[in-house]
C-alpha positions as a printed Julia matrix, in Angstrom:
75×3 Matrix{Float64}:
 25.91  65.4   36.71
 26.66  64.8   40.38
 26.7   61.24  41.69
 23.97  62.02  44.26
 21.53  62.98  41.49
 21.45  59.56  39.82
 19.56  56.71  41.49
 21.74  54.02  39.88
 24.87  55.4   41.6
 23.44  54.86  45.1
 22.91  51.52  46.85
 21.86  50.46  50.34
 25.01  50.14  52.45
 26.82  53.06  50.82
 28.09  55.84  53.09
 26.71  59.18  51.94
 26.35  62.8   52.99
 22.75  63.99  52.87
 21.09  67.36  53.32
 17.95  67.14  55.43
 14.99  69.35  54.49
 15.51  71.53  57.57
 19.18  72.04  56.58
 18.54  73.1   52.97
 19.09  76.79  53.7
 22.33  76.38  55.65
 23.66  73.43  53.61
 24.61  71.37  56.67
 25.37  67.76  55.73
 24.63  64.63  57.72
 26.71  61.5   57.11
 25.25  58.02  57.32
 24.7   54.65  55.71
 21.88  54.26  53.17
 19.14  51.94  54.43
 16.51  52.68  51.77
 16.21  54.69  48.54
 13.02  56.74  48.6
 13.13  58.49  45.21
 11.47  56.38  42.54
 12.76  58.23  39.49
 16.21  57.59  38.01
 17.31  61.24  38.39
 16.5   64.18  40.66
 18.16  67.6   40.24
 18.39  68.19  44.02
 19.64  64.71  44.88
 18.11  61.29  45.4
 16.1   61.07  48.63
 17.21  58.29  50.98
 16.6   57.03  54.5
 19.77  56.42  56.5
 20.3   53.56  58.94
 19.48  55.88  61.88
 16.16  56.93  60.28
 17.33  60.32  58.97
 15.76  61.27  55.61
 17.55  63.59  53.2
 18.78  64.13  49.67
 22.19  62.76  48.74
 24.76  65.53  48.36
 27.74  63.21  47.97
 28.58  59.5   47.92
 31.44  59.06  50.39
 32.11  55.32  50.2
 30.74  52.8   47.73
 31.02  49.7   49.85
 28.41  47.74  51.68
 30.78  46.86  54.51
 32.55  44.19  52.5
 29.42  42.62  50.99
 29.7   44.28  47.58
 32.68  44.02  45.24
 33.96  47.19  43.61
 35.19  47.18  39.99
């Protein structure tokens, strides 16, 4: 299972690559910081839907960095 498919592997503040709905056919990724998790279920086969800090909405293709800019400790 990919990290972007599981809701519990994504947190606000994480840097992620998302695929916007209009980019699904070409696979273009947009990088940003998660502001809000929009998918309510714990798993989605196409990626968890999030809103980035700039307002972009897309499904997480990859988690790039698991830090909240120094506010969250990593194991």
